[in-house]
C-alpha positions as CSV (number, residue, x, y, z in Angstrom):
1,X,2.6,-41.2,-41.1
2,X,2.1,-43.1,-37.8
3,X,2.3,-40.9,-34.7
4,X,4.3,-42.1,-31.8
5,X,1.8,-41.2,-29.0
6,X,4.4,-41.7,-26.3
7,X,6.0,-38.4,-27.5
8,X,3.0,-36.3,-26.9
9,X,0.7,-35.2,-24.1
10,X,-2.8,-36.6,-24.2
11,X,-5.5,-34.2,-23.2
12,X,-9.3,-33.6,-23.3
13,X,-11.1,-30.3,-24.1
14,X,-14.3,-29.8,-22.1
15,X,-16.8,-27.1,-21.6
16,X,-19.0,-26.3,-18.7
17,X,-21.7,-23.9,-19.9
18,X,-19.2,-22.0,-22.0
19,X,-16.3,-22.2,-19.5
20,X,-13.7,-24.3,-21.4
21,X,-10.9,-26.3,-20.0
22,X,-8.0,-28.5,-20.9
23,X,-7.8,-31.6,-18.7
24,X,-4.7,-33.8,-18.5
25,X,-4.7,-37.2,-16.6
26,X,-1.5,-37.0,-14.5
27,X,-2.4,-39.7,-12.0
28,X,1.0,-41.4,-12.7
29,X,2.7,-38.0,-12.1
30,X,4.6,-38.5,-15.4
31,X,4.0,-34.9,-16.7
32,X,7.6,-33.5,-17.0
33,X,7.1,-29.8,-17.2
34,X,9.6,-27.6,-15.4
35,X,7.6,-24.4,-15.4
36,X,3.9,-25.2,-15.2
37,X,2.6,-21.6,-15.3
38,X,4.4,-20.9,-18.5
39,X,3.2,-24.2,-20.0
40,X,-0.4,-23.3,-19.0
41,X,-0.2,-19.8,-20.5
42,X,1.0,-21.1,-23.8
43,X,-1.5,-23.9,-24.4
44,X,-4.4,-21.8,-23.1
45,X,-3.7,-19.1,-25.7
46,X,-6.5,-19.0,-28.3
47,X,-5.7,-19.1,-32.0
48,X,-2.1,-20.2,-31.5
49,X,-2.6,-23.2,-29.3
50,X,-5.5,-25.2,-27.9
51,X,-7.1,-22.3,-26.1
52,X,-9.0,-22.4,-22.8
53,X,-10.1,-20.5,-19.7
54,X,-8.0,-22.9,-17.6
55,X,-6.2,-26.2,-17.2
56,X,-6.7,-29.1,-14.8
57,X,-4.2,-31.8,-13.9
58,X,-5.9,-34.8,-12.5
59,X,-3.7,-36.4,-9.8
60,X,-3.9,-39.1,-7.1
61,X,-5.4,-38.3,-3.7
62,X,-5.2,-40.0,-0.3
63,X,-8.5,-38.4,0.9
64,X,-10.7,-38.4,-2.1
65,X,-11.2,-40.3,-5.4
66,X,-8.7,-37.9,-7.0
67,X,-7.4,-34.4,-6.7
68,X,-6.8,-31.6,-9.2
69,X,-4.4,-28.8,-9.7
70,X,-6.2,-26.0,-11.4
71,X,-4.5,-23.1,-13.3
72,X,-6.2,-20.0,-14.8
73,X,-5.3,-19.2,-18.4
74,X,-2.7,-16.7,-17.2
75,X,-0.9,-19.5,-15.3
76,X,-2.1,-18.4,-11.8
77,X,-3.4,-21.0,-9.4
78,X,-7.0,-20.9,-8.3
79,X,-8.3,-22.6,-5.2
80,X,-11.7,-23.5,-6.7
81,X,-13.5,-23.6,-10.0
82,X,-17.2,-24.5,-10.1
83,X,-17.7,-25.2,-13.7
84,X,-14.2,-26.8,-13.9
85,X,-15.2,-29.1,-11.0
86,X,-18.1,-30.3,-13.0
87,X,-15.9,-30.9,-16.1
88,X,-13.4,-32.8,-14.0
89,X,-16.1,-34.9,-12.5
90,X,-17.5,-35.9,-15.9
91,X,-13.9,-36.6,-17.1
92,X,-13.3,-38.9,-14.2
93,X,-16.5,-40.8,-14.7
94,X,-15.9,-41.1,-18.4
95,X,-12.4,-42.5,-17.8
96,X,-13.5,-44.9,-15.0
97,X,-11.4,-42.9,-12.5
98,X,-14.5,-42.7,-10.2
99,X,-18.1,-43.8,-10.2
100,X,-21.1,-41.5,-10.8
101,X,-20.8,-40.3,-7.2
102,X,-17.3,-39.0,-6.3
103,X,-15.2,-36.8,-4.1
104,X,-12.5,-34.4,-5.3
105,X,-9.7,-32.9,-3.3
106,X,-9.2,-29.2,-4.2
107,X,-7.2,-26.3,-2.7
108,X,-10.5,-25.1,-1.2
109,X,-11.3,-28.5,0.4
110,X,-13.2,-31.6,-0.5
111,X,-16.1,-31.2,-3.0
112,X,-18.4,-34.0,-4.0
113,X,-20.0,-34.5,-7.4
114,X,-22.7,-36.6,-9.1
115,X,-22.8,-37.3,-12.9
116,X,-26.0,-37.9,-14.7
117,X,-24.9,-38.4,-18.3
118,X,-24.0,-34.9,-19.5
119,X,-25.5,-33.2,-16.5
120,X,-23.2,-32.8,-13.4
121,X,-24.0,-31.6,-10.0
122,X,-21.3,-30.6,-7.5
123,X,-21.5,-29.7,-3.8
124,X,-19.1,-26.9,-3.2
125,X,-17.4,-26.1,0.0
126,X,-19.3,-23.7,2.4
127,X,-18.8,-20.1,1.5
128,X,-17.5,-17.3,3.7
129,X,-19.9,-14.9,5.4
130,X,-21.7,-12.5,3.0
131,X,-20.9,-8.8,3.3
132,X,-23.6,-6.7,1.8
133,X,-23.1,-3.2,0.3
134,X,-19.4,-2.6,0.6
135,X,-18.9,0.9,-0.8
136,X,-15.9,1.5,-3.1
137,X,-15.0,4.4,-5.3
138,X,-14.7,3.9,-9.1
139,X,-13.6,6.9,-11.2
140,X,-14.9,9.2,-8.4
141,X,-18.3,7.6,-8.2
142,X,-19.7,5.3,-5.4
143,X,-20.2,1.7,-6.2
144,X,-21.9,-0.8,-3.8
145,X,-20.7,-4.4,-3.9
146,X,-21.7,-7.6,-2.1
147,X,-18.7,-9.7,-1.2
148,X,-18.5,-13.4,-0.6
149,X,-15.8,-16.1,-1.1
150,X,-17.3,-19.3,-2.7
151,X,-13.9,-21.0,-2.9
152,X,-12.4,-17.9,-4.6
153,X,-13.3,-14.2,-3.8
154,X,-16.2,-12.6,-5.6
155,X,-17.8,-9.2,-5.7
156,X,-21.4,-8.8,-6.9
157,X,-22.9,-5.7,-8.4
158,X,-26.7,-5.7,-9.0
159,X,-27.6,-3.9,-12.2
160,X,-30.8,-3.1,-14.1
161,X,-29.6,-3.9,-17.6
162,X,-26.9,-6.6,-18.2
163,X,-26.9,-5.9,-22.0
164,X,-25.4,-2.4,-21.6
165,X,-23.3,-3.1,-18.6
166,X,-19.6,-2.4,-19.0
167,X,-18.6,-5.9,-17.8
168,X,-15.0,-5.7,-19.0
169,X,-14.2,-2.1,-18.2
170,X,-15.9,-2.0,-14.8
171,X,-15.0,-5.6,-14.0
172,X,-11.3,-4.9,-14.5
173,X,-11.4,-1.9,-12.2
174,X,-13.2,-3.9,-9.5
175,X,-10.9,-6.9,-9.9
176,X,-7.8,-4.7,-9.3
177,X,-9.2,-2.3,-6.8
178,X,-7.1,-1.5,-3.8
179,X,-9.8,-2.8,-1.4
180,X,-9.3,-6.4,-2.7
181,X,-5.5,-6.6,-2.9
182,X,-3.3,-8.5,-2.9
183,X,-5.5,-11.4,-4.1
184,X,-7.9,-9.4,-6.2
185,X,-11.4,-10.5,-6.8
186,X,-13.8,-11.7,-9.5
187,X,-16.4,-9.2,-10.5
188,X,-20.0,-10.3,-11.2
189,X,-22.9,-8.3,-12.6
190,X,-26.3,-9.7,-11.7
191,X,-29.9,-9.1,-12.5
192,X,-32.8,-10.8,-10.6
193,X,-35.6,-11.6,-13.0
194,X,-37.8,-13.7,-10.6
195,X,-37.9,-15.5,-7.2
196,X,-36.0,-18.4,-8.8
197,X,-34.4,-16.8,-11.9
198,X,-31.4,-14.6,-12.4
199,X,-28.9,-13.5,-15.1
200,X,-25.2,-13.1,-14.4
201,X,-22.1,-11.9,-16.3
202,X,-18.6,-12.3,-14.9
203,X,-15.2,-10.8,-15.3
204,X,-12.8,-13.5,-14.1
205,X,-9.6,-13.0,-12.3
206,X,-6.9,-15.0,-13.9
207,X,-8.6,-15.0,-17.3
208,X,-8.6,-11.2,-17.2
209,X,-11.7,-10.9,-19.3
210,X,-15.4,-11.7,-19.4
211,X,-16.0,-15.5,-19.7
212,X,-19.1,-17.1,-21.0
213,X,-19.8,-18.6,-17.6
214,X,-18.3,-18.7,-14.1
215,X,-19.7,-21.3,-11.7
216,X,-18.4,-19.8,-8.4
217,X,-19.5,-16.4,-9.7
218,X,-23.0,-17.7,-10.4
219,X,-23.1,-19.1,-6.9
220,X,-21.8,-15.9,-5.3
221,X,-24.4,-13.9,-7.2
222,X,-27.3,-16.2,-6.1
223,X,-26.2,-16.1,-2.5
224,X,-25.8,-12.3,-2.6
225,X,-29.4,-12.1,-4.0
226,X,-30.6,-14.5,-1.3
227,X,-28.9,-12.4,1.4
228,X,-30.9,-9.5,0.2
229,X,-34.1,-11.5,0.3
230,X,-34.6,-11.5,-3.5
231,X,-34.5,-15.2,-4.4
232,X,-35.4,-18.7,-3.1
233,X,-33.6,-22.0,-3.7
234,X,-33.2,-23.4,-6.3
235,X,-32.3,-20.6,-8.6
236,X,-31.9,-21.0,-12.4
237,X,-29.2,-18.6,-13.7
238,X,-28.8,-17.7,-17.4
239,X,-25.1,-17.0,-18.2
240,X,-23.5,-15.3,-21.1
241,X,-23.4,-18.5,-23.2
242,X,-27.2,-18.7,-22.8
243,X,-26.8,-21.9,-20.8
244,X,-28.6,-22.3,-17.5
245,X,-26.9,-23.2,-14.2
246,X,-29.0,-24.2,-11.3
247,X,-27.9,-23.3,-7.7
248,X,-29.3,-24.9,-4.6
249,X,-28.6,-23.5,-1.1
250,X,-29.7,-23.8,2.5
251,X,-29.7,-20.7,4.7
252,X,-29.2,-21.0,8.5
253,X,-29.2,-17.7,10.3
254,X,-26.5,-15.7,8.6
255,X,-24.7,-18.7,7.0
256,X,-25.2,-20.5,3.7
257,X,-24.7,-24.2,3.6
258,X,-25.3,-27.2,1.3
259,X,-24.4,-25.3,-1.8
260,X,-24.9,-27.2,-5.1
261,X,-24.1,-26.2,-8.7
262,X,-25.7,-28.1,-11.5
263,X,-25.6,-27.9,-15.3
264,X,-24.5,-29.4,-18.6
265,X,-21.0,-30.4,-19.4
266,X,-19.7,-31.1,-22.9
267,X,-17.0,-33.5,-23.9
268,X,-15.6,-31.5,-26.8
269,X,-12.6,-33.5,-28.0
270,X,-9.6,-35.7,-27.1
271,X,-6.2,-34.9,-28.6
272,X,-2.5,-35.2,-28.5
273,X,-0.5,-32.1,-27.6
274,X,2.5,-31.5,-29.7
275,X,5.6,-29.8,-28.2
276,X,5.1,-27.0,-30.7
277,X,1.9,-26.1,-28.9
278,X,3.7,-25.0,-25.7
279,X,7.3,-24.3,-26.7
């Protein structure tokens, strides 16, 4: 049976170091969805639909090569997504929307990206000031967190053993702690293994679970480690998928600038979304 492609929504599935995303080209603004958060929640559901950590709509921009709307898998809007930015950049280059060097309009500001085959490097917006060792109470015990906004808010906890760390349980408590309301925060658990090596696991706000990687969380963890004098740029970070993300930074006094995130991006598949996938 021949499929009438005009009845369906074309999409790409992509993965940035284990962070997986659905990407839809909406530059003609033809996507007719009344309730986007509901649409996103349904097609990001694993096992019953496409499944993903989030969804991007690629749209026209007056100030950059293109802009994106980004939704977490729970339908909430996020201002920035590091691995998603890398996926969006490779998508744009693959589809001749932009050249290998490009600019992207996001809710957090303009980011730039460069595509080298399956390797993508993005320059993120400058982060907020780093707050070291904020004390909060979790289940009656003191917990020290480093706080920084790398496009979205992050809390970083340095631990000795990532394998036994209760990422989901503790991460959920940090994410919803009164200190970080109403926005909430992402929770990262980091281990420094050398002057230019780290390991990081992340509980992501909006996904409400541990993800295999979080680009802005990796950056937040590296900058927190740098603020403590533990690492030097560039830093190779092993994430839960076992991929390595490289973070570059420049420190000037108490500020971090020229933040880059680099790593592999996979083009997983291209498909047509049937209405049954989101109704």
